[in-house]
N, C-alpha and C positions, 0 to 999 in steps of 0.2 A: 348289172353294174354293182360292184361292191361298194358299200358305204359303211361308215363307222358311226355308231350311236354312242352317246355318253356311257362311260363305264358303269356308273351307278344304275342307269336305266337298263343296260344289258344284263347286269347281275340280277336285277329285280325280275326281268323277264325270264331269265334262266331258272331262278328259284321257283317262280310261280308255275313254270312248266313241269316241275317235278324233279329237277336236278338237285340232288341232295347236298353236295359239297361244292360250292362255288367260291373261289378265292380270288380276290382282287387286290390284296394288300401288296405293298411294294416288295416285301421280302420274298413272297412267292413268285411274283412276276419276274423279279431279278433272277431267282434260282432257275426259272424255266426259260430264260431269255436266250439260251444257247443250248446246243446239244454237244456232240463230239466234233463239231465242225468249226470252221472259221467264222461262222455267221452268227449275228446277234440281232434278234428281233423281239422286242418286248411285247408280250401278249397283253390283251386287255383283261382277260380272265383265264383262270385255270379251273377246269371242272374235273372232278375225280369221281366218276360214276361207280355206284355199287351194283347196279342192275342194268341189263340191256335196254329196258324201256327208257331209262334216263338218257341213253345215247341217242335214241330216236327223238326224244324230246329236245335235246340240245341241238341236234341237226335241224329240227323244224324251226327253232328260234333263229338259228343262223341263216337259214334259207329265207325266212320272212324278213329279217332285218338286213340281209346282205352282208353278214359278218363272216369272215373267213373261219374255217374250222380245220385244225391240224391235229391229227392223231399222233399220240406219243406213247411209247412203251417204256423201255429203259433209257431213252434219250441217248443212245449210243451211235446215232447216225453221224457218219463222218462227212456226208455230203450236204448236210443242212436240211434234211427231210423232215425234221421233227421240231421246227420252230415256226411260229406264225404270229401275225399281228392281231388276230382276233381272239378266238377261243382255242386254247390248247386242251385237248381231252387226254388226261393221263390215265391209261388203262392199267398201268402197273401197280397202282396203289391198292385197288380192291378187286378188280375183275381179273384175278390172277390164279384161278384154280385149275387143277387137273380134274375135270368133271368125272371122267370114267376111263377105264382101260379095258379093252376087249383083247385079252391075250390070244384067244383063238383066231380072231380076225386080224390080229396085229395092228390095231388102231387105238388111238386115244382121242377123246373129246376134250378140248381145252378152251379156256377163255383166252382172249387175245393178250392179256397182260401177264400170262404165266411165263416165268423165266425158264430158259431152255434147260438149265441145270436142274431145276425143280422137276421138270418133266422127265429128265433122265433118271433122277432118283426114284420117281414113281414107277417108271417102266422097268428099272433094273431087277426087282424081285421076280419079274416074269421072264427074265433073260432077254429083255428087249431094250431098244434104245431108239431115239429119234436120230436119223442119220446125219443131217447137216450139223456141223459143229464149228461155228465161227469162234475166233479167239476170245470174243466177249461172251462166251456161253454162260459165264457165272452171273451175268446181269442183263444180257439182251433178252427180249421177250419174243415169243412165237409170233405175235402180231407184227412186231417190228421186222422179224425175219421174212414174214409174208410180204410186208411192204417193200422190202429191198430185194427179195429173192435171194436171201443170204445163202452162202455155200459153205465156206469153212475149209479147214485143212483136209477133210476126208471126202471131198466131193467126188474124187475119182472112184471111191468105193460106194458112196451112197447117193450121189447126185446133189442137185440144188434143192432148195425148199419147194420149188414148183413140182419137182419129181416126187415129193413126199406128202402131197396134199390129197386127201380123199374127198373132202367136202368143205365148202366155205359157206358161212352165214355172213352176209353183208347187207348194208343199207346203201343204196346208190345215192349219188348227190341229188337225185330227184326226190329222195325220200322213200323210194320203193324198196322194200326188203326183198332179198333174193337168197334162195337156198340153191347152191350150185354144186353138182357132183362132178368131180374131175373125170375126164375121159370123153364125155360127149354131152352136149347141151342141145336141147330142142329149141329152135328160135321162138316158136309160139308167136305171141302178139306183144305189143307194147315195146318196152325198152330193148328186149333181146331181138325182136324182129327188126327194129331200127339198126341195131348193131350188125345184124346179119346183112342188111342191105349195104351198109358202109363197107363191110368186108368184101362182099361180092364185087364191089366197084374197084377194089384195089388189089385183086388177087395177084396180078403180075408183079406189082411192087413188093408185096409181102413175100412172094416166093424168091425174089432175087436179092432182097436187101436184109431180110430178117431171118433169124435162126441159122446163121451160117456156121457158127461154132459154139461150143458149150458155154463159154463165158461172155457171150454177147448179151449183156444185161441192159445196155442203154436203150432208152425209148420204151415204148409199149411192146410186149411180147405178142404181137399180132399173128405171128406164125402159128400160134396155138388155135387161131380161129379158122385156119385153112380146112377145107372139107375133108381132106385126107387125115386130119387130126381130130375130126369130130366136132368142130366148132366148140372147142373146150374153153368156155368162158372163165371157169374157175382158175385154170392155169394162166390164162391171159392176165387176170387180175393180180396174180402174184408178181410183185415187182413194179406195180403201178404207183407205189409211193404215196398211197393215201389220196391220190388226186381224182380217183373215179368213184370210190366207195369206201365206206367205213367198215372194217372187219369187226364183227361182234362175236364170232365163234368159229371154230374149225375142228374138223376131224382130220387127224394126221396119221400117216402110215408109220409103223414102227418096224424095225428090222432086228434080226438076231445078232448079237455080238459074237464074233468069231472066238473060238476057244483060245487062240494063241495070236499074239502080236509081237513082232520083232522090228526094231528100228535099225535101219542101215544108214550110217552116217558116211557120206562120200565127200572127200576133199578135192577141191579144184583150185587152180592158180588164181582165178578171178571169177566174179559173179557172171560175166557173160559166157565164160566157158561152161559154168554150171548150167546156164540156160541152154547152151548147145546140147548138153548131155541129157536134159530132161526128157525129150521124146523117146530116147532109147530105153529109159527106165520103164516107160509104159508097157513095154513088151512083157514085163514080169508081173503085170496085173497088181500094182500096188494100190492100197487104199488111200495113200497120201504120198505126195512128192513135193516137198517144200524147199524153197531156196532161201539161204540166209547168208549175209555178208559178214566178214570178220569184224567190220567196224561196229556192228551191233554187239557182238560178243565182247569187244574191247570196252564198250560203254558199260556193260554189265559188270565186268571185272573191276573197272574203275570205281563204280558206284557201290558194289557190294563185296569186293575183295576177290582174290584169285580163286578161292574155294567155291565161288558161286557158279562156276562153269565146270562141268565134268570134262574129262579128257575128250578131245576131238581129234579126228585125223588131221594130218598135215594139210595145209592149204590156206588160202585167204578167202575162200567161199565154200559153202557146203550145200549138199542136198540131203535133207532128212527124208528118208523113204520108209514108209511103213508097209511091211509085208504081213498079211494076216490070213488065217485059215483055221480049219478045225483039226488038221493033221500036223502035229508039231514037227515031225521029220520033214514033211513036204515044205512047211513054212521055212525051216532052217535051210533046206536045200535051195529054195528059191531066193532066200536072202543071200546066201553065199554066191549064187550065180549072178545076182544083181551086183554085188560088191565087185566081182571080178570081170564084169562085162560092159561097163559103161564109161570106161576111160578115166577113172578117178586116179588122182595122184596117190591117194591113200584111202583106206576105208576102215570102218569099225562096225561090227555087228553087235548091237546092244540087246541082250536078252533079259537083263535085269529090269523089271518094271519100274522100280524107283529111279534108276539112272535114266531110263528113257523118259520118264515123266519130267525130270529136271531139264533135260534137253528140249523137250516139247514146250516147257514153260518159257524158255527163251523166245521161241517162235510166237507163243501166245502173247507175250508182252511186247512184241515188236512195235506196235503202234505207239506205245508209251516210251519205250527205250529210244526210239528214233525221233523223239520230239526235240532232241538237241542234235544239231548237225555235227559232222566231223570237225567243223570250224568252231564248235562250241556256241553256236548261235541258235536262237529258237527256230525250230523247223515246223513247217505248217502243212496241213492237209490242203486239198484243193485239186491237185493232180495226184491222186492217191492210189487208184486201183485200176488203171487201164489194163486191158488184156489184148493179146494178139493170138492168132492160131499158134499152138505150141511149137510147131516146127520152125516158126519164124522168131522165137523168143530171143535166142542168142544175138541175132543180127539187130533186132529192135533194141536190146539192151546196149549194144555198142553205139548205135545212133542216138539213143536217149542220153547216154553218157556224154557224147559230143555236144548235144543240145544244152546240157547242164553247164559244160565248160563255156559255151558261147554266152550264156547268161551269168556266168560267174556265180553259180549256186551249187550247193552240195547237199547230199542226203545219204541216208543209210538204206540201201535196197534190200528187200526180202519179198517173199510172196509165194503164191501157189504155182510153182513153176511147171508142174505136170499139166496144169490147165492153161498155161501161158499168161498168168495174171501177175502183175508186178505191183507191190506196195512200196511207197516211198513218201517221206515227208521232206520238204525242201526249205532251205533257209532263205526264202524269198524276202526281200527287205521291206516287209510290210510296215515296220515301225520307223522307217526312215523316209525323208522327203522323196517323192516320186516313186515310192515302193509299190503303190497300188497300180500304177501304169506298168511297171515291170511285171507284176503279178498277172495282169491281163494279157500282156504280150507273150509271156511265157506259156500261159494256158492255151493261147491261140496257136502258137508254134507246136506245142505238144499235141494238140488235137490234130493238126495237119499231119504230124508224124505218124500217129497211131492209125489215122484213117488211111494213110498211104500203105500201111501194112495189112489192111483189111481187118483192122482190130476194132475194139469197142472202147469208148471213153470210160466206161465203167465195167468192171468185171464182176462186181458183187455188191457194192455199196449203194448203187443207184446214182442217178444224175443229180437230183436235188438242186440246190441253189448253186452248187459248184460247177456243174457241167451242162445243165439244161440249155443254156444259151449257146453252147457249142455244138449242139446236135446237128444243125445244118451243115457242119463240116464233115459229118459222118454219113448223113442221110440225104437223099434227094429231096427236092421240093415236094414231090408227090408223097413221099413218106411222111414228111412234116405235116402236110395237109391231112393225111390219114389220121395221124395222132390227134390233130385238132378236132377232126370229125368224131372220133371215138370219145374224146373229152366232152364234146357237145351232147352226145347221146346220154352219157352217164351223169354229167354235172353241168347242165346248161347255164346255171347261175354262177359258175366258177367260184363256188364256195369252198370246195375241198382243196386245201393246200395250194392256193393260188401262187403263181410265181415259180412253179416247179413243172418241168417237162413241157407243158403247153403255155405259150405266152409268158416265157420265163423272165425273171428279173436278170439284169446284167450280172456277170460272174463277180464283178467287183462291187456290187451293191451290198450294203448291210454287213460289211466286214467288221469283225469285232476288234481286231488289234489296231488298225489305223485310227479307230475312234477313241483310243485310250491315250490320254496325255501322260507324259513321263512324270514320275514322282521320285525325286532324288534328294531333295533338301531336308535337312534336319532329321534324318532317319537314325534310329538307334542301332539297327543291324546293318552290317556292311553289304549283305547280299552279293558276295564276290562273284558267284557264278551267274549273276544277272546284271552285271555291270553297274551294281549299286542302285538299281532301279526297282522300286517296290512294284510298279506297274508290270514290269517284265516278270518279276517273281510270281505275282498272282496269276499272270497269263501263262505260267508253266502248265496250268491245268488245261489240257486239251479236251477234257470231257469224256475220256474213254470209259469212265465210270467204274473202275476197279474198286473204288471205295464203296460202291453199292453191292459188291459181291458178298454172298454168304460164304465166309471162310471156314465153315464147319469142316473139320477133317484136315485142316492145314495149319501151319504155324503162323499164318498171317494175323495182323493186329487191326489194320485199317478196315472200316472206320467204326469204332465201337458204338458211338452214339447213333449213327444211322441204323445199325443192326438192332438197336434198342427201340427206336421210334418209327423207323420206316419213312421218315420225312426227308424229302429232297434237301431242304435247307439244313438238315443235320448231317449231310454227307460232306466229305471233303470237296467234292465237285460243287455242290450247292453253295457252300461257303465261299469258294473261289469265285463263283459267278456273282455273288452279292458284293464281294470286295471289288470285282471288276466294275460292277455298276456304280459302286461308291466312287471309283476313280472317274468313270465316264460321266457321272451326274445324271443318269437316266431315271430309272425307277427309284434309285436311292439318292437322296439329297441330304446335305448336312455334313458331308465329309466324315472324318474319323468318328464323330459323335452321333452319327445317324442311328436312329433306333433300330432300323433294319439290320445294320451291321452287328450291333450288340445282341440282337435277338438270335442271329445266325451263329455267332461265336459263343453264346452262353453255354451251350452244351458240348462245345469242343473240350475234350478232356486234357488237351495238351500232351497227349500220349506219344506224339511223334511217330505213330505208326505209319502215317502217310509219308514221312521222310524216307523210309526204306521201302514200303509196300507200293506206293504210288509209282508207276513206271516213269513218270515225268519228274519225280523228285520234289513234289510240293511239300512244304514244311509249314503246315497250318499252325503248329504250336508257335513258331516264330512270328507268323503273321498276327496271331492273336496277341502275343506280347507287344508287338509293335502298335497295334490298335489301342490296347490299354494304355500304353505309354503316351501315345499322341493324345488320347482322350483326356487323361487325368493329370498330365504334368502341370504343376502349379495349381491344381484344383483339389477339392475334397474328394476322397476316394471312398469306395464301399468299405464297410467295417472289416470285412474279411481280409482286405489288403493290409490293414494295419495289424491284424492279429495273425492270421495264417501266413500272410506274405512276409512277415518279419519274425517268424517263429524262432529262428536261431537266437535272436536277441532275448526273447522271452524265456527261452530254454536256459540260457546262461544265467539269467536272474533266478529262475527256479532252482538251478543247481546249487545256489547258496543255501537253500533250505528245502530240499525236495520232499521230505516227509511232511513238513508243514503244509506245503502246497497240495500234496496228495490228500492229506486229511481234510483240508478246507474244501476240496472239490467233492468230498463225500458228504458234506453237510447238506441236508435236504434244502432245496431251493437255491443254494449257492451255485451249484453246477449249472442248473438251468439258466440262472440269471447271467452267469459268466458266458455261457455258450451263446445266449441270445445277443448279448452285447458284442460278442466277437463275430457275429454273422454265421454261426455254426448251427446246423440243423440239430434240433433237440434230441433226435433219435441217435445221434452220434455221441460217443464219449471221447474224452481226451485220454490217450494212453497214459498210464502213470509214469512219472519221472523216476528214473533209477535212483536208489538211495545213494549210489556212488557212481560218479562218471567213469567212463573208460579211461580218460586221461589221468584221473587221480589214482586209479588202480595201477596204471602203467608206471607212474612215477613211484608209487609205494613199493612196487615189486621189482624195481630195476636191479637190485642186488641179487635177485634170484635167477636172473637170466644169464645165458652164456654171453661172454664178451667177444666171442669169435663168430665168424660167418660173414657172408657178403652183405653189405649194407643195403637196406631197402627202406624207403620212406613210406610210412602209412599215412594216407590222407584221412584224417579223422573228421567225419561229417557230424553234423549236429544230431542226427537221428541215432547214430550208433553211440555217440558220446553220452547223450542224455536219456535215451529211451531203451537202447539195446546194447549195453556194454558187453554182454555175454558174447555178442557177435565179434566184437573187437578182441576179446580175450581168446576166443577160438581162432581168430585169424592169426594172432601172434603165435599161438602154439603150432599151427600148421606151417607158418613161415619158418619158424625155428627148426621144425622137423625136416624142412626142405633145405636146410643149410643157410638160411638167411639170418641176419641180425636186424630186426626191425627197429626203427627209430621214428619219432613223431615230429611233425612240423610244428610251426608256431601255434600257440594256443588260440589265436583269433583268426586262423585260416578258415575261410568259408567259400564255397563255390557260388553263393548267392542264388541258388536255385529258386527258392521261394520268392525272392524279389523278381526274378526273371519271369516266372509263370504268372505273376500278378502285374506285370508290365511296369514295375518300378525300376526302370532300366538305367536311370542316372545313378541311383544308389548301387545298382547291380554292378555297373562298370567300376565304380570306386572300390567296392568290396572285392570283386573278382580281380581287379587290377593289383590290389595289395597281395592277394593270394598268389597270383601268377608270378609276381616279382619275387616273392619268397621261394616259391617252388622252383623257379628257374635256376636258382643256385644249385639245387640238387640235380636238376636235369642236366645242366651244363657239366656237372661232375660225373655224369654217366650213371647216376644212381636211379634205379627204377622207382616209380611212384605207383603205389597200389591203393586203389579205392575199395571200400567195402560196400558202399551204397551205390547201386548201378546208376541212378539218376545223377549223382554227383560226378561219377566217372564220365558220364555222357556230357556234362557241362564242360569238364576239363578237356575232353576230346573234341568237342564240336562248338558249343555255344560261345566258349571263351574266344575262339578264333574269330567267330562272326561278330562278337561285340568289341574285341580289343585289337583284332588284326594279327599281323605276323608275329608280334611280340609274344603271343600265346602259343605259337607253333611248337617251340622246343618242349614245353610242358605237355602239350597234347601228344607229341611223339613219345614222351617218356612214360605216360600214364597207362597203366594196365589194370585189368580185372584180375582177381585172384587166379582164376583158371588160366588166363593168358600167361601170367608169370610162371605158374607151375608147369604149364605145357612147354614154354620156352626153356625152362630149366631141365626138362626131361625127367622130372621127379616122378618116382613110382609111388602112387598113393596107396593107402591101405586097401585091401581087397573089398570090393562091394558085390562080390559074386552072390547071386541069389536075391539081391535086393531089387525091388520094383519101385521105382521113383516116379511120382507124379510131379512134374516140374512146371511151374508158372514163371516163365522168364519175365523180368520187368520190361515194360514197353520200351523204355529208353535203352535198355540193354539190347533188346532186339533191333531197335531202329538205328542206333549209333554204332555199337560195337559188333553186333551180331552175336547170336547165342550158340553158334555151331561149335566153337572151341569148348565151351562148357559141356555140351552134349557129347562130343567126341571124348573128352576127358573122362566123363562118367562111364561111358560105354567101355572105354579101354580098361577101366578099373573093374569091369565085370557086371555093372549094373544094367538092368533093363530100364529104359527111360521112356516115359510117356509124356511127351511135351504138349502142354496145353497152349493153344493159340488164343488170340484175343487179349483183351485187357481185363485186369481184375475189377475195374470199375471205380476204385477209390481215386487213383491217379493224383496223389499229393493232396492239394487243397480242394480239388474238384468235388469229390464225393462227400466232403465234410461241409461244404457251403450250403446255406439255405437254398432250397429250390432244386437241388440236384439229387436228393436222396433216392427218389424212385428210379431215375435213370441209372444211377450208380448201381443199384441192386439189380436192375434189369440187365445191365452189362455183365455183371458177375454171373447172373443166371444163364447167360448164353453159352458160356464155355467153362468157366472156372468151377462153379458150384456143381454142375453135373459130373465133372471129372473127379472132384473130391468125393462126391457121393458114391461114385463107382469104385473108388480106391479101397483096398483092403485096410483093415484097422491097423496093420503094422507097416503099411506103405508110407514112407516119408513124403511129406508135401514140401518140395523144395521151392522156396520163394526168397530170393536174395533181397528183393525190394521191401523196405519198411512198410510202404503203402500196401503191398500185396499181403504181407503178414497181418497187418492191421485189419484189412478187409476180411481175411479168413477168420480172425478172432471175433470180429463183429457179427459175421453171418453164419458161422458154422461152429461146431464143437471141436474142430481140428485146429492144430497150430502149425504154422509154417516154420521151416528151418532154413538157415543160410547155408550155403555150400561149405563155409568154414566150419560151421557146427557139425555138419554131416561128416566131414573128414576128421575133425578133432575127436569126435566120440569114438572113432575106430583106431586112433593111434594108440600105440602101446603106452601104458602108464609111465 
């Protein structure tokens, strides 16, 4: 019988047992309260072991005290397998090494917390890889894959995780350590002998009900215990969801990567017809056969622009088929035959690896992209990965579509169609009265449907809290009793992940969304895509954990603080969970001013990387601003809010006597005192004010400029005007060369960016409102507005609409970056042939406008462009404030500084953002240049 002891006593017992890192604070408990599922269970404690012996010690304490123990890797479980009420053991924080690779034996020894992508990088120099590749490969752990028997896109070629395990090291729920070799297990004595007796008593049930097709993941894989399969306990434990044993290590099999891969995209009129065609594809021995619906592609285009999706064949649904092999001619021939033989409306054979990767990325982001339904409502997991025998997939899809119509729900289907596995999230009305009952009724009806097709409730994510209670609809009472008997052998105390698989919790227990009250009153931001509800906005986070991914080698930005600290609370997901708990009033009490909330948001750089990189569209920068606004309105604020948060005002004052201000700041002691009073880290310096502002230069040189050309309004930001007027001068020169006649807006125009980032949103709305009103006259006249500072362009394009509503929409539509305007103009820039550019896009540029226009513009001019992902680490006021310096430098060190160090001495470092250029100047001996400067330097005199 499980019982709960006081948290303080539990923590003391755990620490005395040898567990090194035991966390019971509200921030940590909130961050670990959910995984990627719908379920929310607050743990008593989180343990992050550094050594295997700590795991054994923690299990011993839990057994002695009757406290539940839940294993957790990357927390990407969609079925609720990685949350629990007692102790959550996080293997991903420290037990995350690739211990060794044996290239000759094609095996790797790993700790359970190693991320799949890390293992891939370690194996790649040997020409090897770990076969299973779920879409969460950049953050899911091998231990988690073992827990769920993960499969991924290429299961047709490489099999499931259970097919790729050579040896497991586990500790059973009884406390007994086991070393299990895949293939055959000798029963011996003790636990294994008891398991053998249970198996012998249920051979008929196992043979008739289990192991019927490849994606039958639901329940325990007892078919591996059949005599003809060698009583393979290792493979049986794969997919047991941490309910029988704790995995402490594994030896996994590696495979060779084929020399050539080709993607065949096949178009069909609808998703069910694509399902009909999938079995025919299998005749061509693909390594992958994935189905995707046009509605997911539409979401991507809407969120990231039409350029985000490469050309696709005609149709409203597609199969993405990968043909691989070592003989290129044979691969191309097989691809061509596939394209012409499976009844597609249209097809495209993609041989370019970069184009194929972009298409595969759509599929990889499916779980996040589908988090909003076609009706624009939140879409939920729960019935997420059912599978049927592949030859029955098309018919199942039609019946499932009819079931959705019956319940008036919608979703975006996709999945592993070659395996008969469907993924979908549904807009079940969980946040409305009676929604929980609808959820329960739908899951029951869906389980009946898939059971009728001889299918499995789960095709790869496990049953977890989402489907365990539905297992009697799929299995006979004899099978259910067998599962319970196996659980009794391994974990008689029901300590390991209770409520899952055996003696499960109801499917509608512990749901996260229904527990969250709506928050709509007195909000600063409109949250138009979330019906004006802050609760719905923070629940956009479904927990897929892309914010925890190592974006090395990509253009991604999210989440820089997590990459610097490795702490869950510093990820976008962790912050979202803490904000959700703030609303729920669980582990976090005190509302907007709760210490846990401010601790979690403190290291958010407000980079907005999550706004574009998070598949569900979380905008943590906006949420942070809202929290600061709600916390401090009418109250005394931190010093940096008055200094850095109101920087444009101070800059205008300094512009009256810039040389005097600069000289004063060079007096020993003055600079340090001013910085301390302003809340600025003493290791930072204030960039010198320009002797002459850009505006004053523009006015003084008006007679020297041409009076002809198409009018364009330059939005003059405070950074360009007061610190970097040379950027403004270069912009004027480039615009004139392109046939424009620049003009300036009113002198006191400001986008209020610094007020927004510090949560001074009442003032921000006033300042921004005046600016929008002034700019609207130009926009209404058809005059384009060009910004020079990317973060300010981002405000005019995005934040303004969210703060002011539709009145800001005309200005947002008229505002351009320099590259966007020049591209629309079709202007031929000066040749950049032979130039190798290292480019650090500003985070807001990446997140709001997208940087592809700039990249394409530079490449068209002949330049080689090496785009740096990630954030520079300064991020406006963040890297300047006290307490942030170390993280700011660590963020820069993850991507920017290595890229600059690798650049040649003559390679320009392109950085349009003033923050990015300031960080470069602070931390390197290189200087960044703005796009306008790069172009102006190459214009004819």
